[in-house]
C-alpha positions as CSV (number, residue, x, y, z in Angstrom):
1,M,100.6,95.2,80.5
2,Q,98.6,92.8,82.7
3,E,95.1,93.5,83.8
4,C,94.8,91.3,86.8
5,I,93.8,92.9,90.1
6,F,97.3,92.4,91.6
7,C,98.9,94.1,88.7
8,K,96.5,97.0,89.1
9,I,97.4,97.2,92.8
10,V,101.1,97.2,92.0
11,R,100.5,100.1,89.6
12,K,98.5,101.9,92.3
13,E,95.3,101.9,90.1
14,I,93.4,100.1,93.0
15,P,93.9,101.1,96.6
16,A,95.2,98.5,99.1
17,D,96.4,98.4,102.7
18,I,100.0,97.9,101.8
19,I,102.3,97.1,104.7
20,Y,105.5,96.5,102.8
21,E,106.8,97.3,99.4
22,D,110.1,97.3,97.6
23,N,111.2,97.1,93.9
24,E,110.1,93.4,93.5
25,V,107.6,92.6,96.2
26,I,104.4,94.1,97.7
27,I,102.7,92.8,100.9
28,L,99.1,93.9,101.7
29,R,96.3,93.0,104.0
30,D,93.7,90.6,102.5
31,I,90.3,92.2,102.1
32,R,88.6,88.9,103.1
33,P,90.8,87.7,106.1
34,V,90.4,84.2,107.4
35,A,92.4,85.0,110.6
36,P,93.4,88.1,112.6
37,V,96.4,88.5,110.4
38,H,95.9,87.6,106.7
39,L,98.5,89.1,104.3
40,L,99.1,88.7,100.6
41,L,102.7,88.4,99.5
42,I,102.8,89.3,95.8
43,P,105.7,89.6,93.3
44,K,105.4,92.8,91.3
45,K,106.3,90.8,88.2
46,H,103.2,89.2,86.7
47,I,103.6,85.4,86.9
48,P,100.2,83.6,86.4
49,T,101.0,80.3,88.2
50,F,103.9,78.3,89.6
51,F,104.0,76.5,86.3
52,D,105.0,79.8,84.6
53,L,108.0,80.4,86.9
54,K,111.4,80.6,85.1
55,E,114.8,79.9,86.7
56,E,115.4,83.7,86.8
57,D,112.3,84.1,89.0
58,A,113.8,82.1,91.9
59,P,115.2,85.2,93.6
60,I,111.7,86.8,93.6
61,I,110.2,83.8,95.2
62,N,113.0,83.7,97.8
63,K,112.4,87.4,98.5
64,L,108.7,86.8,99.1
65,H,109.6,84.2,101.7
66,L,112.2,86.4,103.4
67,A,109.8,89.4,103.4
68,G,107.0,87.3,104.8
69,A,109.2,86.0,107.7
70,K,110.4,89.5,108.4
71,I,106.9,91.0,108.5
72,A,105.6,88.1,110.7
73,E,108.5,88.7,113.1
74,K,107.8,92.5,113.1
75,L,104.2,91.8,114.0
76,G,105.2,89.6,116.9
77,Y,104.6,86.1,115.6
78,K,108.1,84.7,115.5
79,D,107.5,82.4,118.5
80,K,103.9,81.5,117.7
81,G,104.5,81.1,113.9
82,F,102.4,81.5,110.8
83,R,101.1,79.6,107.8
84,L,102.2,80.4,104.3
85,V,99.8,79.1,101.7
86,S,99.7,79.3,97.9
87,N,97.1,77.9,95.6
88,C,98.1,76.8,92.1
89,Q,95.3,76.4,89.5
90,S,91.5,76.4,89.9
91,D,91.0,73.1,91.6
92,A,93.5,74.2,94.3
93,G,91.5,77.4,94.8
94,Q,93.6,79.9,92.8
95,L,91.2,82.8,92.0
96,I,93.7,85.4,90.9
97,F,96.2,84.1,88.3
98,H,99.2,86.0,89.6
99,V,101.5,84.0,91.9
100,H,101.0,85.0,95.5
101,Y,101.1,83.7,99.0
102,H,98.7,84.0,101.9
103,L,100.5,84.6,105.2
104,I,98.0,83.6,107.9
105,T,98.4,83.9,111.7
106,G,96.9,85.4,114.9
107,R,94.9,82.4,115.9
108,P,95.6,78.6,116.3
109,L,95.6,77.0,112.8
110,H,94.5,73.4,112.4
111,W,95.6,70.7,110.0
112,P,94.5,69.6,107.5
113,P,93.1,72.8,106.1
114,G,89.8,72.8,104.2
């Protein structure tokens, strides 16, 4: 059993502001938001980085994308849009080694990011 913070949230050992959950995916509010809406899209399966993905994990990644779009639309951001970001490895800013995406919206986002 994994001991990363996301695995603990999935097992309900740590509280989180969960806004969507099914058998494979959990979406929650980030505790350090960088925008009015900052959500974390997390597969329940522990996958440390994108380099650890297997072919059989493709449906889970697809489901994360679909769930993110559905939640963004439900929150009223279909026309304004959102940014979906994932960091892979330390130099890219990955702090928690469990694949996840940041869905960010609610204010104008500039490019390039930091």
